[in-house]
C-alpha positions in Angstrom: 123.7 79.4 121.8 123.4 81.9 123.1 120.7 85.1 122.6 121.7 88.6 123.2 118.9 91.5 123.3 119.8 94.6 120.7 118.5 98.3 120.9 118.8 98.9 117.1 117.0 101.7 117.1 115.7 104.9 118.9 112.4 106.7 118.5 111.2 109.9 119.8 107.8 110.9 119.1 105.9 113.4 120.4 103.7 113.2 123.8 105.9 111.4 126.2 104.5 108.6 128.8 100.8 109.6 126.4 103.7 107.4 124.1 105.8 105.0 126.6 104.1 105.1 129.5 107.1 106.1 131.6 109.0 109.4 130.0 108.1 112.7 132.0 109.6 116.0 129.3 107.6 115.9 125.7 109.1 113.3 124.3 109.0 109.1 124.2 111.3 106.8 123.9 110.7 103.9 121.7 113.3 101.3 120.8 113.6 98.2 117.8 113.8 95.2 119.6 116.6 92.7 117.8 117.4 89.3 118.8 121.9 87.9 117.7 121.4 84.5 118.2 125.2 82.7 118.5 125.3 79.4 116.8 128.2 76.4 117.0 128.5 78.4 113.1 127.3 81.6 112.7 125.0 84.6 113.4 121.1 85.0 112.9 119.9 88.5 113.2 115.7 89.0 114.1 115.4 92.2 112.3 117.8 94.8 111.5 116.6 97.9 113.3 117.8 100.9 111.5 121.1 100.0 109.6 124.7 101.8 108.8 123.1 104.0 105.3 120.4 104.6 106.4 122.0 106.7 109.8 124.5 108.0 106.9 121.9 109.0 104.1 118.1 109.4 106.1 116.2 111.2 103.3 118.1 109.4 101.0 116.9 105.9 102.5 113.6 106.8 104.9 110.0 109.2 104.4 110.7 112.3 105.5 106.8 111.7 107.1 108.2 109.7 108.9 111.2 110.7 110.3 109.8 113.8 111.8 107.1 111.6 113.5 108.6 109.7 114.7 111.4 111.8 115.1 113.6 109.0 114.7 117.2 109.7 116.5 120.3 108.9 113.7 123.1 107.5 116.2 125.6 104.7 114.5 125.3 103.6 117.8 122.2 101.4 117.4 123.1 99.6 114.6 123.1 96.3 114.5 126.7 95.9 112.7 128.2 98.0 115.7 126.5 96.4 118.0 128.0 93.0 117.1 131.5 94.4 116.2 131.3 95.5 119.5 130.8 91.8 120.9 133.5 90.2 119.3 131.9 89.6 115.4 132.0 90.0 112.3 129.3 91.8 110.6 130.4 88.8 108.2 129.8 86.2 110.8 125.5 87.4 110.1 124.6 84.0 107.6 120.6 84.4 108.6 118.2 87.7 108.9 115.1 86.3 110.1 111.9 89.4 109.8 109.3 89.9 111.2 108.5 92.1 108.2 109.8 94.7 106.4 108.6 98.1 107.4 111.8 100.4 107.5 112.4 100.6 111.7 112.9 96.2 111.1 114.3 95.8 107.5 117.2 99.0 107.0 120.3 97.1 108.4 119.5 94.4 105.5 122.6 95.4 103.9 125.0 95.6 106.0 125.0 92.0 105.8 125.4 91.3 102.1 126.3 87.7 102.9 123.2 86.7 104.7 119.6 84.8 104.0 117.2 86.9 104.4 113.8 85.4 106.0 111.1 86.0 105.3 107.1 86.2 104.2 105.5 85.4 101.0 102.9 87.3 101.5 105.3 90.4 103.2 107.8 90.6 100.6 105.0 90.9 98.1 102.8 93.6 99.5 106.2 95.1 100.2 106.6 95.0 96.2 103.0 96.3 95.4 103.8 99.8 98.2 99.8 100.7 97.5 98.0 104.2 99.5 99.6 106.4 101.4 100.6 104.4 104.5 102.2 101.5 102.2 104.5 104.0 100.1 106.4 105.6 102.7 106.8 102.2 105.4 108.2 99.8 102.9 111.8 101.4 101.5 112.5 99.3 98.7 116.1 100.9 98.7 117.1 99.9 102.2 116.5 96.4 100.4 117.1 96.1 97.1 120.6 94.9 97.2 119.6 91.6 99.1 121.0 88.6 97.7 119.6 85.8 99.1 115.7 85.5 99.8 114.2 82.9 102.0 109.9 82.7 101.4 107.5 80.8 103.6 103.7 79.9 103.6 102.7 78.8 107.1 102.8 75.1 106.2 102.9 72.1 109.5 102.7 71.7 113.2 100.8 74.1 114.4 103.1 76.3 117.7 100.3 76.8 120.7 97.5 76.4 118.4 99.0 79.4 116.2 100.1 78.5 112.3 103.8 78.2 112.8 106.8 77.8 109.8 109.3 74.9 110.8 112.4 74.1 109.3 113.9 77.4 108.0 116.2 76.6 105.8 119.8 76.9 107.0 118.6 77.3 110.1 118.9 75.2 113.7 115.0 73.3 113.9 114.5 76.4 117.5 114.0 79.3 115.2 110.3 79.2 113.8 108.5 82.3 111.7 104.8 82.4 113.5 102.0 84.0 111.3 100.7 87.0 112.7 99.1 89.2 109.9 97.6 92.9 111.0 99.9 95.5 111.6 101.1 94.0 107.6 99.2 91.7 105.5 102.8 89.2 105.9 103.8 90.2 109.6 104.8 87.1 111.3 106.4 87.1 115.0 109.8 84.8 114.8 109.5 81.8 118.0 112.7 80.6 119.8 113.5 77.8 122.0 116.2 77.4 124.6 115.7 75.4 127.6 114.1 78.0 129.8 111.4 77.6 127.1 110.0 79.4 124.5 111.0 83.4 123.0 108.7 85.1 120.9 109.6 88.0 119.2 106.4 89.4 118.1 107.1 92.3 115.9 104.5 94.8 115.6 102.0 92.6 116.6 101.2 94.3 119.1 103.5 98.1 121.2 102.6 98.3 124.8 103.7 95.7 127.9 100.3 96.6 129.5 98.4 95.1 126.3 99.8 91.5 127.4 98.7 91.9 131.4 97.0 89.1 132.9 94.7 91.1 134.9 94.2 94.4 132.9 95.2 95.3 129.4 95.8 98.3 128.5 97.5 100.7 125.5 98.0 104.2 126.0 96.6 106.7 123.5 99.6 107.4 121.3 100.7 104.1 120.5 96.6 102.6 120.6 96.4 105.5 117.4 99.8 105.1 116.1 99.3 100.7 115.5 95.6 102.3 114.1 97.7 104.3 112.0 99.6 101.5 110.5 97.5 98.1 110.8 97.0 96.3 107.1 94.0 95.1 108.4 92.4 95.6 111.3 89.9 93.1 112.0 93.5 89.9 112.0 95.6 92.5 114.0 92.7 92.5 116.9 92.1 88.7 116.3 96.3 88.1 116.7 96.2 90.7 119.8 93.7 88.8 121.1 95.4 85.4 120.9 98.3 86.4 122.0 97.2 87.6 125.5 95.5 84.2 125.4 98.9 82.8 125.6 100.4 85.2 127.5 97.6 84.0 130.6 97.9 80.1 129.8 101.3 79.2 128.9 103.5 82.3 131.4 106.1 79.9 132.6 106.2 78.0 129.0 106.3 81.3 126.6 107.7 84.7 127.6 107.0 87.7 125.2 108.0 91.0 123.7 107.5 93.5 120.8 109.2 95.4 118.8 109.5 98.5 120.8 108.4 99.0 124.4 111.6 100.4 126.2 110.5 99.1 130.1 110.4 95.3 128.3 113.2 95.1 126.1 115.2 96.2 129.7 113.2 93.8 131.3 114.8 91.1 128.7 119.0 92.4 129.1 119.1 92.6 132.7 117.3 89.3 133.3 120.1 87.8 130.3 123.7 88.0 129.7 123.0 86.7 127.9 120.2 84.3 127.8 121.3 80.5 128.5 121.9 78.1 125.9 119.3 76.9 123.5 118.4 73.5 123.8 
């Protein structure tokens, strides 16, 4: 199996380097870091970013608040389905999608892959269907996923993973792919761990937002992303505790686990340059 690192969304909020730490203009550059995993039989997508319908009719799919707050750039080239086709595959080859959570910028492409089974934590789908409060009613967009036909829901059981709770043996998926509950950003947020020949990858989703939050010597987050995390958090205590645990993991196991989050463009660029594509999985 092989891994491709994809950018399935572009957001350019006002704030420049106060958000992303590197932009020199008035706007920042945030990505939607997704994974495409080739198995011997099919494709597995980790998160979807924005989908074709989001691009074609954004105001009927997404909250105007987030469209403007994040300055979302609507371009087909960022959709997972178009990038998968450019790699020479068909959308029907995607048989499984594993989600970190159901926020609008992570689940917008679900309906571009109608035959895929969507794997998610049970607590996340329950929270998304409830949609209570200003942020929840705008972050969760049921019209992005109300046509999904095949769902698999999970609770954390089984052998821990580096001290974290884990969901192993996801239905129909290789044993090298795990769900790692990382509650805080949402009530059902999870990371996705993938075992490769070089060690583990951990897609931490929105458990953190900025690369230096995992810096072993001096942890740091930009003011813009610190404020955004505060605005979006569902459980502050759990979010900060899980960030601390991820930081400790990155310090203790740098040769065993490589972490990345969903929206840091520098992290994505690093992985794209170092894996063309990732080596075969175990």
